RODREN-599215 format. One line per field, with one value per residue (C-alpha): chain; y, x, z. Coordinates in Angstrom, 1 decimal. Layout:
BEGIN
chain = (A/...)
yy = (Y/...)
xx = (X/...)
zz = (Z/...)
//
This chain:
BEGIN
chain = (A/A/A/A/A/A/A/A/A/A/A/A/A/A/A/A/A/A/A/A/A/A/A/A/A/A/A/A/A/A/A/A/A/A/A/A/A/A/A/A/A/A/A/A/A/A/A/A/A/A/A/A/A/A/A/A/A/A/A/A/A/A/A/A/A/A/A/A/A/A/A/A/A/A/A/A/A/A/A/A/A/A/A/A/A/A/A/A/A/A/A/A/A/A/A/A/A/A/A/A/A/A/A/A/A/A/A/A/A/A/A/A/A/A/A/A/A/A/A/A/A/A/A/A/A/A/A/A/A/A/A/A/A/A/A/A/A/A/A/A/A/A/A/A/A/A/A/A/A/A/A/A/A/A/A/A/A/A/A/A/A/A/A/A/A/A/A/A/A/A/A/A/A/A/A/A/A/A/A/A/A/A/A/A/A/A/A/A/A/A/A/A/A/A/A/A/A/A/A/A/A/A/A/A/A/A/A/A/A/A/A/A/A/A/A/A/A/A/A/A/A/A/A/A/A/A/A/A/A/A/A/A/A/A/A/A/A/A/A/A/A/A/A/A/A/A/A/A/A/A/A/A/A/A/A/A/A/A/A/A/A/A/A/A/A/A/A/A/A/A/A/A/A/A/A/A/A/A/A/A/A/A/A/A/A/A/A/A/A/A/A/A/A/A/A/A/A/A/A/A/A/A/A/A/A/A/A/A/A/A/A/A/A/A/A/A/A/A/A/A/A/A/A/A/A/A/A/A/A/A/A/A/A/A/A/A/A/A/A/A/A/A/A/A/A/A/A/A/A/A/A/A/A/A/A/A/A/A/A/A/A/A/A/A/A/A/A/A/A/A/A/A/A/A/A/A/A/A/A/A/A/A/A/A/A/A/A/A/A/A/A/A/A/A/A/A/A/A/A/A/A/A/A/A/A/A/A/A/A/A/A/A/A/A/A/A/A/A/A/A/A/A/A/A/A/A/A/A/A/A/A/A/A/A/A/A/A/A/A/A/A/A/A/A/A/A/A/A/A/A/A/A/A/A/A/A/A/A/A/A/A/A/A/A/A/A/A/A/A/A/A/A/A/A/A/A/A/A/A/A/A/A/A/A/A/A/A/A/A/A/A/A/A/A/A/A/A/A/A/A/A/A/A/A/A/A/A/A/A/A/A/A/A/A/A/A/A/A/A/A/A/A/A/A/A/A/A/A/A/A/A/A/A/A/A/A/A/A/A/A/A/A/A/A/A/A/A/A/A/A/A/A/A/A/A/A/A/A/A/A/A/A/A/A/A/A/A/A/A/A/A/A/A/A/A/A/A/A/A/A/A/A/A/A/A/A/A/A/A/A/A/A/A/A/A/A/A/A/A/A/A/A/A/A/A/A/A/A/A/A/A/A/A/A/A/A/A/A/A/A/A/A/A/A/A/A/A/A/A/A/A/A/A/A/A/A/A/A/A/A/A/A/A/A/A/A/A/A/A/A/A/A/A/A)
yy = (-92.6/-95.4/-98.4/-98.6/-94.9/-94.7/-91.4/-92.5/-93.6/-90.2/-88.3/-90.3/-90.0/-86.1/-85.6/-87.3/-85.2/-82.0/-83.1/-82.8/-83.7/-83.4/-80.2/-82.0/-83.4/-80.0/-78.2/-74.7/-75.8/-76.9/-73.8/-71.8/-73.8/-73.1/-69.6/-69.5/-65.9/-65.0/-61.9/-61.4/-59.2/-59.5/-58.4/-57.8/-56.3/-53.4/-53.5/-50.5/-49.6/-48.3/-49.3/-47.5/-45.1/-45.1/-45.3/-49.1/-51.0/-53.2/-56.9/-57.9/-60.8/-62.1/-65.6/-66.9/-67.4/-63.9/-60.9/-57.6/-56.8/-58.1/-56.0/-57.6/-56.1/-56.9/-55.6/-53.9/-52.6/-49.2/-47.3/-46.4/-43.0/-43.7/-45.1/-48.6/-51.7/-53.8/-57.6/-58.9/-56.8/-58.0/-61.5/-60.9/-59.1/-62.5/-64.6/-62.8/-63.2/-62.0/-60.8/-61.1/-59.1/-60.2/-57.4/-56.6/-53.4/-53.8/-53.9/-52.2/-48.6/-46.8/-46.3/-50.3/-50.8/-47.8/-45.3/-42.8/-41.0/-42.3/-40.7/-39.2/-42.0/-43.3/-41.8/-44.8/-47.1/-44.4/-44.0/-47.7/-48.1/-45.4/-47.0/-50.4/-48.5/-47.1/-50.7/-51.9/-49.4/-47.5/-44.0/-42.4/-40.0/-36.5/-36.6/-39.7/-39.9/-42.3/-44.2/-46.9/-50.4/-51.9/-55.4/-56.7/-60.1/-58.7/-58.9/-55.0/-53.8/-50.3/-52.5/-50.7/-50.9/-47.6/-47.9/-45.6/-45.6/-45.0/-45.9/-46.9/-48.4/-50.4/-53.8/-56.5/-59.0/-62.8/-65.2/-64.9/-61.5/-58.6/-58.4/-55.2/-54.0/-52.0/-50.5/-50.6/-49.4/-49.0/-50.3/-51.5/-55.1/-57.0/-58.8/-62.5/-64.9/-67.4/-69.3/-69.2/-71.5/-71.1/-67.6/-66.5/-65.3/-64.3/-62.3/-60.9/-57.5/-57.6/-57.6/-55.0/-51.8/-53.0/-51.4/-53.5/-52.9/-54.9/-55.0/-55.6/-57.1/-57.1/-60.7/-61.1/-64.8/-67.5/-70.5/-71.6/-71.5/-67.6/-67.1/-68.5/-66.9/-63.4/-63.7/-64.9/-61.7/-59.3/-61.2/-60.9/-57.2/-56.3/-58.2/-56.5/-53.5/-55.3/-53.4/-55.8/-58.5/-62.0/-65.2/-67.0/-64.6/-61.6/-62.3/-63.5/-63.4/-63.2/-64.8/-64.1/-66.9/-67.4/-69.4/-68.9/-68.4/-68.2/-65.3/-63.9/-65.8/-64.7/-67.3/-65.5/-65.3/-68.0/-68.1/-69.9/-69.3/-73.2/-73.6/-71.3/-73.5/-76.1/-74.0/-71.8/-75.1/-76.6/-73.4/-73.0/-76.6/-76.0/-73.1/-75.3/-78.0/-75.5/-74.3/-78.0/-78.2/-74.9/-76.5/-79.7/-77.5/-75.1/-78.1/-79.7/-77.2/-74.1/-71.5/-69.3/-71.9/-73.7/-73.8/-76.2/-78.0/-78.4/-80.5/-80.7/-84.1/-86.2/-87.5/-90.8/-91.6/-92.5/-94.9/-92.6/-94.2/-91.4/-90.3/-86.3/-86.6/-88.5/-85.8/-83.2/-84.7/-85.0/-81.2/-80.7/-79.4/-79.6/-81.9/-80.7/-82.5/-80.5/-81.5/-80.2/-80.8/-82.1/-82.1/-85.8/-86.3/-82.7/-83.1/-85.8/-83.9/-83.5/-79.8/-80.2/-83.3/-85.2/-82.5/-82.4/-79.8/-81.1/-79.2/-75.9/-76.4/-77.5/-74.9/-71.8/-73.4/-73.5/-69.6/-68.1/-70.0/-71.0/-74.6/-76.4/-79.3/-82.1/-80.2/-82.4/-85.7/-86.1/-88.8/-88.6/-88.4/-89.9/-90.1/-91.5/-94.3/-95.6/-93.6/-93.5/-96.0/-93.4/-91.0/-93.8/-92.6/-88.9/-89.0/-90.6/-87.9/-85.2/-87.4/-86.5/-87.1/-89.5/-87.1/-85.1/-84.8/-84.7/-83.1/-83.6/-80.9/-80.0/-76.9/-74.9/-73.5/-70.0/-70.9/-73.1/-70.1/-69.0/-72.4/-73.1/-69.6/-70.4/-73.7/-72.3/-69.2/-71.5/-73.7/-71.0/-69.6/-72.9/-72.1/-68.8/-68.3/-69.2/-67.1/-64.2/-65.6/-65.1/-68.6/-70.1/-72.4/-75.8/-77.2/-80.0/-77.6/-77.2/-74.4/-73.5/-70.8/-67.9/-65.0/-63.3/-61.4/-57.6/-54.9/-51.3/-50.2/-50.9/-48.1/-44.5/-41.6/-41.4/-37.9/-38.5/-38.3/-35.1/-35.6/-36.1/-34.3/-35.8/-33.2/-34.1/-33.5/-36.1/-38.6/-37.9/-38.7/-42.0/-42.8/-42.2/-44.7/-47.9/-51.2/-52.9/-54.4/-58.2/-59.1/-57.2/-59.3/-62.6/-61.7/-61.2/-64.2/-66.1/-64.5/-65.7/-69.3/-69.6/-72.7/-71.8/-73.8/-71.3/-68.4/-68.6/-68.9/-66.1/-63.8/-64.6/-63.8/-60.8/-62.3/-60.8/-57.6/-59.9/-62.0/-58.7/-57.3/-60.2/-60.6/-56.9/-56.2/-59.7/-61.1/-64.3/-66.0/-65.0/-68.5/-70.1/-67.4/-68.1/-71.9/-71.6/-69.5/-71.3/-74.8/-75.0/-72.2/-73.3/-76.9/-75.8/-73.6/-76.7/-78.7/-75.6/-75.5/-72.5/-70.4/-67.4/-66.3/-62.7/-62.6/-60.0/-62.9/-64.6/-61.6/-61.7/-65.4/-64.7/-61.7/-63.8/-66.4/-63.8/-62.1/-65.5/-66.7/-69.9/-71.6/-70.7/-74.2/-74.0/-71.9/-75.0/-76.3/-73.0/-72.2/-75.1/-74.2/-70.6/-71.4/-73.3/-70.8/-67.4/-65.4/-67.9/-65.7/-67.3/-68.4/-70.3/-72.0/-72.9/-74.6/-76.4/-78.3/-79.0/-76.9/-76.5/-74.5/-77.0/-76.0/-77.2/-79.2/-81.2/-82.2/-83.1/-85.2/-87.7/-88.7/-91.2/-92.9/-93.1/-94.5/-97.3/-98.0/-98.2/-100.7/-102.9/-102.7/-101.7/-104.1/-102.1/-101.9/-98.9/-95.4/-93.6/-95.9/-95.2/-91.3/-90.9/-93.1/-90.8/-87.6/-88.9/-89.5/-85.9/-84.2/-83.1/-81.5/-80.1/-78.4/-74.8/-75.2/-76.0/-76.1/-79.4/-79.3/-78.5/-81.3/-83.8/-83.1/-83.1/-86.7/-87.8/-86.9/-88.6)
xx = (147.1/144.9/144.9/141.2/140.7/139.3/139.4/136.6/134.2/135.3/134.1/130.7/130.1/130.8/128.6/125.9/126.6/126.5/123.1/123.8/121.0/120.6/119.1/116.2/115.4/115.8/113.0/112.3/112.3/116.0/117.2/115.4/117.2/120.7/119.7/120.5/120.8/121.7/122.1/123.4/125.4/124.4/126.5/125.4/127.4/125.8/125.3/127.3/129.5/132.4/134.1/133.0/136.4/137.8/137.0/138.0/135.4/133.2/132.1/135.2/136.7/140.3/141.2/144.6/146.5/148.0/149.0/150.4/152.1/152.7/152.8/154.2/153.0/153.9/150.9/151.4/149.0/148.2/146.8/143.2/141.9/142.1/145.8/144.8/145.5/142.9/143.2/142.5/145.3/147.8/146.9/147.4/150.7/151.8/151.5/154.3/152.5/153.8/150.9/151.0/148.7/148.3/147.3/145.9/145.7/142.0/140.6/143.3/144.7/146.8/144.0/143.8/147.3/147.2/149.3/146.6/143.9/140.3/138.2/134.9/132.2/130.3/127.0/125.1/126.4/125.3/121.9/121.1/122.4/119.8/116.9/117.6/117.9/114.3/113.2/114.7/112.5/115.7/116.2/118.5/121.3/121.5/125.2/127.4/130.7/133.2/135.2/138.2/138.0/141.3/141.8/145.2/144.6/145.7/142.4/142.7/146.0/145.8/145.0/141.8/138.3/136.4/132.8/130.0/126.6/123.5/120.6/119.9/117.1/115.0/113.2/112.0/109.2/109.6/106.8/105.9/107.6/109.7/113.6/115.3/118.0/120.9/122.1/122.9/126.4/128.1/131.6/134.1/134.5/137.8/140.2/139.8/142.0/144.2/145.9/147.1/149.8/152.3/153.4/152.3/148.8/148.0/145.1/143.6/142.4/139.7/136.9/138.5/136.9/133.6/130.5/128.9/126.0/126.1/122.6/123.3/120.5/120.1/120.6/116.6/116.8/116.1/116.5/118.3/115.4/114.7/118.2/117.6/114.4/115.9/118.7/116.5/114.0/117.1/118.6/114.9/114.5/118.0/117.1/113.8/115.6/117.1/120.2/122.4/124.8/123.6/125.8/128.6/130.2/127.9/126.1/127.5/126.6/128.3/126.2/126.8/125.7/125.8/124.4/123.7/127.1/129.0/130.1/129.5/131.2/131.1/130.8/132.4/131.4/128.7/127.9/124.3/121.6/120.8/123.9/122.9/120.6/123.1/126.0/124.3/122.8/126.4/127.9/125.3/126.4/130.1/129.9/127.6/130.2/133.1/131.1/131.1/134.6/135.2/133.0/135.2/138.4/137.7/136.5/139.9/142.5/144.0/144.0/146.2/149.2/148.4/151.0/152.0/155.4/157.4/160.4/162.2/162.3/164.6/162.5/164.6/164.0/160.4/158.9/156.6/154.4/151.9/152.8/152.4/155.0/157.5/156.9/157.3/160.7/161.7/161.3/163.4/160.5/161.3/159.4/158.2/156.0/153.6/152.3/148.8/148.3/144.8/143.8/142.8/139.8/139.5/141.4/138.8/135.9/133.1/132.9/131.4/130.1/133.2/135.3/136.8/139.0/142.0/140.8/140.7/144.3/145.2/143.1/144.8/148.4/147.4/146.0/148.5/151.5/151.1/151.7/149.5/147.4/148.0/150.2/149.8/149.3/148.0/147.5/143.7/143.9/140.6/141.6/145.0/145.7/148.9/151.3/149.3/151.9/154.6/152.8/153.6/157.2/156.2/154.2/157.4/159.6/157.3/156.7/153.2/150.3/147.6/145.2/147.5/147.3/150.2/150.6/153.5/153.5/156.1/156.8/159.8/162.2/161.1/157.4/158.1/157.6/154.6/153.1/153.9/152.3/149.2/148.8/149.1/146.9/143.9/144.1/144.0/141.0/139.3/139.1/137.4/135.3/134.1/136.6/135.4/136.0/135.6/135.2/135.4/132.4/132.6/130.1/129.5/127.9/131.2/133.4/137.1/139.1/139.9/140.9/140.2/137.0/137.5/136.7/135.6/139.2/139.7/137.3/138.4/137.5/138.7/140.4/140.8/137.0/135.0/131.2/128.7/125.4/122.1/119.7/116.3/114.7/117.0/116.1/112.4/113.0/114.6/111.8/109.1/110.4/110.7/109.7/107.1/107.6/108.7/106.0/103.4/104.6/104.5/100.9/99.9/101.4/99.6/96.2/97.1/97.3/100.8/102.5/104.8/107.4/108.1/108.2/112.1/113.0/110.6/112.0/115.7/115.5/113.0/110.3/107.3/107.3/107.5/104.5/102.6/103.5/102.5/99.1/98.2/99.3/98.8/95.8/97.4/96.6/99.4/99.4/100.2/103.0/104.4/104.3/106.0/108.8/108.9/108.9/109.7/112.3/113.9/114.1/115.4/118.3/119.2/119.7/122.0/124.0/122.2/122.8/120.3/118.1/117.2/113.8/112.6/112.4/109.8/107.6/108.2/107.1/103.8/103.4/104.1/101.6/99.1/99.6/99.4/96.5/98.1/97.4/99.7/100.9/103.1/105.4/106.7/107.9/109.4/111.4/113.9/114.8/115.0/117.4/119.7/119.3/118.6/119.1/116.5/113.2/109.9/108.8/111.9/111.4/107.7/109.1/111.9/109.5/107.2/104.3/101.4/98.3/95.3/91.5/90.2/87.3/89.9/91.6/88.5/87.1/89.9/89.0/86.5/88.6/91.5/89.3/88.0/91.7/92.5/89.9/91.6/95.2/95.0/95.7/94.2/90.5/89.8/88.3/91.3/93.9/92.0/91.7/95.4/96.3/94.2/95.6/99.0/98.4/96.8/99.6/101.9/99.1/97.1/99.6/99.5/96.2/93.9/94.3/95.3/92.7/90.0/90.9/91.1/87.5/86.3/88.0/86.5/83.0/83.3)
zz = (-138.1/-136.8/-139.5/-139.7/-140.8/-144.5/-146.1/-148.4/-145.7/-143.8/-146.9/-147.2/-143.4/-143.3/-146.4/-144.3/-141.2/-143.3/-144.5/-148.1/-150.5/-154.3/-155.5/-156.9/-153.8/-151.7/-150.3/-149.3/-145.7/-146.1/-147.5/-144.7/-142.1/-143.8/-144.4/-148.2/-149.5/-153.1/-155.2/-158.7/-161.0/-164.5/-167.2/-170.8/-173.6/-175.6/-179.4/-180.4/-183.1/-181.1/-177.8/-174.6/-174.3/-177.6/-181.2/-182.0/-183.3/-181.0/-181.5/-183.7/-182.4/-183.6/-184.2/-182.4/-185.8/-186.0/-184.0/-184.8/-181.5/-177.8/-174.7/-171.4/-168.1/-164.4/-162.0/-158.7/-156.3/-155.6/-152.5/-152.2/-151.8/-147.8/-148.2/-147.8/-150.1/-151.6/-150.3/-154.0/-155.3/-152.7/-153.5/-157.1/-156.4/-154.5/-157.8/-159.5/-162.8/-166.2/-168.2/-171.9/-174.0/-178.0/-179.9/-183.5/-185.2/-186.1/-182.6/-180.4/-180.1/-177.6/-175.2/-174.7/-173.7/-171.4/-173.3/-174.0/-171.4/-172.2/-175.3/-174.2/-173.2/-176.1/-176.1/-178.0/-175.1/-172.6/-174.0/-174.2/-170.5/-169.7/-171.5/-169.7/-166.4/-167.0/-168.0/-164.7/-162.4/-161.3/-160.7/-163.1/-161.9/-162.9/-163.5/-164.4/-162.7/-164.0/-161.4/-161.4/-160.2/-159.5/-161.3/-160.9/-162.5/-165.9/-167.3/-167.9/-169.1/-167.1/-163.9/-163.3/-165.0/-165.8/-164.7/-163.9/-162.0/-164.4/-161.9/-158.5/-156.3/-158.8/-158.7/-161.1/-160.8/-160.4/-160.1/-156.2/-155.4/-156.3/-156.4/-155.2/-157.5/-156.1/-159.3/-163.1/-164.0/-167.6/-167.8/-170.2/-170.6/-169.9/-172.1/-173.2/-171.4/-173.8/-171.2/-167.5/-166.9/-164.1/-163.7/-167.2/-168.1/-171.9/-173.0/-176.2/-176.1/-178.8/-176.2/-174.0/-173.8/-175.3/-173.5/-170.9/-168.3/-164.9/-163.1/-159.5/-157.3/-153.4/-151.9/-152.2/-153.6/-151.0/-153.3/-156.5/-158.6/-157.7/-158.6/-162.1/-162.5/-161.6/-163.9/-167.0/-166.2/-166.3/-169.4/-171.1/-170.0/-171.6/-175.0/-175.2/-176.3/-179.1/-178.5/-176.6/-178.0/-178.2/-178.5/-176.5/-174.0/-174.5/-171.5/-168.2/-164.5/-161.2/-158.5/-154.7/-152.4/-148.6/-145.8/-142.1/-140.5/-143.7/-145.9/-149.4/-151.9/-155.5/-158.2/-161.2/-164.9/-165.2/-169.0/-168.8/-166.5/-166.4/-164.4/-161.7/-159.6/-159.3/-158.5/-155.8/-154.3/-154.0/-152.7/-150.1/-148.9/-149.4/-146.9/-144.7/-144.7/-143.9/-140.9/-139.6/-140.2/-138.3/-135.4/-135.2/-135.3/-132.5/-130.1/-131.0/-131.0/-129.2/-132.2/-130.7/-130.4/-133.5/-136.4/-139.3/-139.4/-142.6/-143.9/-147.3/-148.6/-150.6/-153.3/-153.6/-150.0/-150.8/-153.1/-155.1/-157.7/-158.2/-161.6/-161.2/-158.4/-160.6/-163.4/-160.7/-159.8/-163.6/-163.6/-160.7/-158.5/-154.6/-152.3/-149.0/-146.4/-144.0/-140.8/-139.7/-135.9/-135.0/-138.7/-138.9/-140.7/-141.9/-145.4/-146.3/-145.2/-147.7/-149.2/-152.6/-154.6/-155.5/-153.5/-150.0/-148.0/-149.8/-152.9/-150.7/-150.3/-153.9/-155.6/-153.7/-154.2/-158.2/-158.0/-155.5/-155.6/-159.6/-158.9/-161.7/-160.3/-159.4/-156.8/-153.5/-152.2/-148.5/-145.7/-146.5/-150.2/-151.5/-155.0/-154.8/-152.6/-153.9/-151.8/-148.7/-147.1/-147.5/-144.9/-142.2/-142.6/-142.8/-139.5/-137.9/-139.3/-137.5/-134.4/-135.4/-133.0/-133.5/-134.8/-137.1/-141.0/-143.3/-146.8/-149.5/-152.1/-155.0/-156.5/-158.2/-155.6/-156.0/-155.2/-152.0/-149.4/-151.2/-151.2/-147.6/-146.5/-148.5/-146.9/-143.5/-144.2/-145.6/-142.8/-140.1/-141.9/-141.3/-137.6/-137.9/-141.1/-144.4/-146.5/-148.6/-152.2/-155.7/-157.0/-160.8/-161.9/-163.3/-165.7/-163.1/-160.6/-158.5/-158.0/-157.4/-155.8/-158.1/-155.8/-152.8/-152.8/-153.4/-151.0/-151.2/-151.2/-155.0/-156.1/-156.7/-159.1/-162.6/-162.6/-166.5/-166.9/-166.2/-165.0/-167.7/-166.9/-168.0/-169.5/-168.3/-171.9/-173.2/-170.4/-171.2/-174.8/-174.0/-171.5/-174.1/-176.4/-174.2/-175.3/-173.4/-170.0/-170.1/-167.4/-169.6/-172.6/-170.5/-169.5/-173.0/-174.0/-171.5/-172.7/-176.1/-174.9/-176.1/-174.6/-171.6/-173.2/-175.7/-173.3/-172.7/-176.5/-177.2/-174.6/-175.3/-178.9/-178.4/-180.8/-179.0/-181.1/-184.1/-183.0/-182.3/-185.9/-187.7/-185.9/-186.1/-189.8/-191.3/-188.9/-187.9/-184.8/-182.3/-180.8/-184.3/-184.8/-181.3/-181.8/-185.2/-183.8/-180.4/-181.6/-185.3/-185.6/-182.4/-183.8/-187.1/-185.5/-183.7/-186.9/-188.2/-185.2/-183.6/-186.5/-186.8/-189.4/-189.9/-188.1/-190.7/-193.0/-190.9/-191.5/-195.1/-195.1/-193.8/-195.9/-199.0/-197.8/-197.1/-200.6/-202.4/-200.4/-199.5/-196.2/-193.2/-192.8/-195.9/-193.9/-192.1/-195.6/-196.5/-193.5/-193.6/-197.3/-196.5/-193.6/-196.0/-198.8/-196.9/-200.4/-202.3/-203.3/-202.1/-205.4/-206.1/-202.7/-203.7/-206.8/-205.1/-202.7/-205.7/-204.5/-206.8/-206.4/-206.2/-205.6/-202.4/-204.1/-206.3/-203.0/-201.4/-204.4/-203.8/-200.4/-201.1/-203.7/-201.3/-198.4/-200.8/-201.9/-198.1/-197.5/-200.2/-198.9/-195.4/-192.7/-189.7/-190.3/-188.1/-188.9/-187.3/-189.2/-192.6/-192.0/-190.9/-194.1/-196.3/-194.6/-195.4/-199.1/-199.2/-197.4/-200.3/-202.4/-199.4/-197.5/-198.5/-200.2/-197.1/-193.5/-192.4/-189.3/-191.8/-194.2/-191.2/-190.2/-193.7/-194.0/-191.0/-192.5/-195.7)
//
């Protein structure tokens, strides 16, 4: 290596060459130049009493304090109907994982652990899926066929997930166009992962088998904001039925991203739609950077003759100061050096904010070879510079060329061969393409390698489940009772002049029907009710750590106010008390806030006296200051008895 080579400067320089810009500064022109393309797979749990293929209760989550049993599995790939292995299954098999399932009798039966064939599909779940398929403008199938989708990551004890297509070829609207839908599937949810360390992965089975729908779009989104908007629409549509689960983990989305010259990469299980724009923006640039790396390598290297060299190291021959390396030696891990011909500048090449090509290698060692991170240092390590001088000795040992790069990694003896082949494979992929991958998301908007992207070979018919014909009369009955369309609800809220900053909250919590009901049955202005919900209720929920109130109570508040002939603004004082004491009756709440019924004339008669008093004690001698002070003095007796806007106008006129 030349002495003047600075990996940190190389990272910044390649970031500039790739043309990376922050998302807030990105334009559609930039995304068009890069060929940004994205599609979605939106998953939503259904609110059913039972799981999809057994009679276990759905929606009960077990804590980690006690389990009734434990099952251990080792997954192995099986041939598809065409006699081929799926690439993801082969990768998972290479990890040599021991899968541990923690069971509780309350939420698990013999079906969950693959000791019993599936029960007939839950009809409640099927009907909800059909309803959402109709809302998504999909063509429903005439007969439901259940298939198996192979999963060897351990998330499903049987190694395959049962799934069924319910509808195909639909569409949803977003602000400037329509997004085509490929299909909607009904499937069983996976197990919940507790831990994944080394060669052991631990799951809980409480969530496994819960009914889940998956809405799949075409890759019609051409910028990150469209991705979020489409995902939000699907989420709002699902919730409009009031038949899906809400809360952490109940809705998750996989987002597929590619750029010009790249490949489809799936970012898995994103829990919040607000994360999607940053994740898709950075993934597009990651692929753009990998294409830049490919161009550099193909100009430098004869791909056919390129290969890595490895040497086993004696830890004590080198003065390691990097603490993870010292800890690895204490664990009796083995140390190996790898020479990468003509890779100088590649390992420190920008890929994502704060990440470079080194991370592409390190992540795969964690997943495939099961070597926990940190698991390597390199001659271009931009984070750890203490041991860089060691690489002068390593380069000499390999008789390395000036443009070579080196890696030192550590691992248990049994994982060395897998680690070496993983490094070699990922480096060779860099010559040819952006790898088709499934990636794990990080909250900072970056991603990590999770597994090789599955192919069609993992799908095959489920011979344990017969076809389910859908009677046309039954489908007509479901279609006749659909909720109003999300786009229609949005249009109506715009007509009502409801503030747009409330729309997301109102859609997410399916509160449009409540606004409509209160407006129609109790004759309150829709805008007032929407603001009460979208601003005040949202604020109160935030104060109580997002605890939810039974929304029927909101109707009952305004019904009570109407019956007692109180002013509607008393609802703002009732709501916090009701939230804290949901069983308290409304008369008791009024008593607790010291509300007393007052005649309007009695309230108004105090205005002149209060204005005169302000003239004596007030420091700011303006009409506005005086009127505001008077309103403050009257507030306690006025709220609930007279409209504050009406009172404000009266105060101005006196």
